C-alpha positions as CSV (number, residue, x, y, z in Angstrom):
1,M,5.8,21.2,37.4
2,A,5.7,22.1,33.7
3,A,3.4,24.9,32.6
4,A,1.2,24.4,29.5
5,V,1.5,27.0,26.8
6,A,-1.5,27.5,24.6
7,T,-0.9,28.5,21.0
8,P,-3.7,30.0,19.0
9,V,-4.8,28.2,15.9
10,I,-5.1,30.5,12.9
11,P,-7.4,29.3,10.2
12,V,-5.9,29.2,6.7
13,E,-8.0,30.6,3.9
14,H,-8.0,29.2,0.4
15,D,-6.0,31.5,-1.9
16,P,-7.0,30.8,-5.5
17,D,-3.9,32.7,-6.7
18,R,-1.5,30.5,-4.7
19,C,-2.6,27.1,-5.8
20,G,-4.6,25.9,-8.8
21,S,-8.2,24.8,-8.8
22,E,-9.3,21.3,-8.1
23,E,-10.0,20.7,-11.8
24,E,-6.5,21.8,-12.8
25,S,-4.9,19.5,-10.2
26,R,-7.0,16.6,-11.5
27,G,-5.9,17.4,-15.0
28,A,-2.3,17.3,-13.9
29,E,-2.8,14.0,-12.2
30,A,-4.4,12.6,-15.3
31,E,-1.4,13.7,-17.4
32,E,1.0,12.0,-15.0
33,E,-1.0,8.8,-15.1
34,S,-1.1,8.7,-18.9
35,S,2.7,9.4,-19.0
36,R,3.2,6.5,-16.5
37,Q,1.2,4.2,-18.7
38,Q,3.2,5.1,-21.8
39,T,6.5,4.3,-20.1
40,A,6.0,0.5,-19.5
41,P,9.7,-0.3,-19.5
42,A,10.3,2.4,-16.9
43,A,7.6,0.8,-14.7
44,A,9.3,-2.6,-15.0
45,A,12.5,-0.9,-13.9
46,T,10.7,0.6,-10.9
47,H,9.4,-2.8,-9.9
48,S,12.9,-4.3,-10.0
49,R,14.2,-1.6,-7.7
50,L,11.4,-2.2,-5.2
51,S,12.0,-5.9,-5.0
52,K,15.0,-7.5,-3.4
53,L,14.5,-10.8,-5.1
54,P,15.5,-11.4,-8.8
55,L,12.3,-11.0,-10.8
56,A,13.6,-13.1,-13.7
57,R,14.2,-16.0,-11.4
58,I,10.7,-15.7,-9.9
59,K,9.2,-15.6,-13.4
60,A,11.1,-18.7,-14.3
61,L,9.8,-20.5,-11.2
62,M,6.3,-19.4,-11.9
63,K,6.5,-20.8,-15.4
64,T,7.4,-24.2,-14.1
65,D,3.8,-24.6,-13.0
66,P,2.0,-26.2,-16.0
67,D,-1.1,-24.0,-15.4
68,V,0.9,-20.8,-15.9
69,S,1.7,-20.0,-19.5
70,L,2.2,-16.2,-19.2
71,A,3.1,-14.1,-16.3
72,S,2.8,-10.3,-16.4
73,Q,5.5,-8.1,-14.8
74,E,3.0,-6.9,-12.2
75,S,2.1,-10.5,-11.1
76,V,5.8,-11.4,-10.9
77,F,6.4,-8.3,-8.8
78,I,3.5,-9.1,-6.5
79,I,4.7,-12.7,-6.0
80,A,8.2,-11.4,-5.3
81,K,7.0,-8.8,-2.7
82,A,4.7,-11.4,-1.0
83,T,7.7,-13.8,-0.8
84,E,9.9,-11.1,0.7
85,L,7.2,-10.3,3.3
86,F,6.7,-14.0,4.1
87,V,10.5,-14.6,4.6
88,E,10.7,-11.4,6.8
89,M,7.8,-12.6,8.9
90,I,9.1,-16.1,9.5
91,A,12.6,-14.8,10.2
92,K,11.3,-12.4,12.8
93,D,9.3,-15.2,14.5
94,A,12.4,-17.4,14.4
95,L,14.5,-14.6,15.9
96,V,12.4,-14.7,19.0
97,Y,13.4,-18.3,19.6
98,A,17.1,-17.5,18.9
99,Q,17.0,-14.7,21.4
100,Q,15.4,-17.0,24.0
101,G,18.5,-19.2,23.5
102,K,20.7,-16.1,23.9
103,R,21.9,-16.2,20.3
104,K,22.0,-13.6,17.6
105,T,22.3,-16.1,14.7
106,L,19.2,-18.0,13.4
107,Q,19.6,-21.7,13.3
108,R,17.5,-24.5,11.8
109,K,16.0,-25.3,15.2
110,D,14.7,-21.7,15.5
111,L,12.8,-22.1,12.2
112,D,11.4,-25.4,13.3
113,N,10.3,-24.0,16.6
114,A,8.6,-21.1,14.9
115,I,6.8,-23.4,12.4
116,E,5.6,-25.6,15.3
117,A,4.4,-22.8,17.5
118,I,2.7,-20.5,14.9
119,D,-0.5,-21.8,13.2
120,E,0.1,-19.8,10.1
121,F,3.2,-21.8,9.4
122,A,1.5,-25.2,9.8
123,F,1.7,-25.8,6.1
124,L,5.5,-25.9,6.3
125,E,5.6,-28.7,8.9
126,G,7.9,-31.5,7.5
127,K,8.8,-29.5,4.4
128,L,12.2,-28.4,5.7
129,N,13.2,-32.0,6.2
130,T,13.2,-32.7,2.5
131,A,15.5,-29.7,1.7
């Protein structure tokens, strides 16, 4: 039987010499935000590192829609990230079917089974047949 050891909780007092006031920290945050806004190319580089899909290709695909004339870097990044999450979700669901078949490799039939079984993927029914 294990014995429980109680440790006393010591309250920590606010030491104004140790850290700045709330107003100073807000000022520093505002400075950081303004410097981030001034470095737009750096922000675009950050987006490209966060996305695994090629942003230029996604932007080109977005522009094939006649309703889209301009696409901001932020919107392209959001579409890329949403696409990554979607592919990850359908792959995980298809993996369940591959594991049921005692396989480690996803096959077309695993994707078909996931699409048929999960209501969120109903819009994909019949779409893989044309590819």
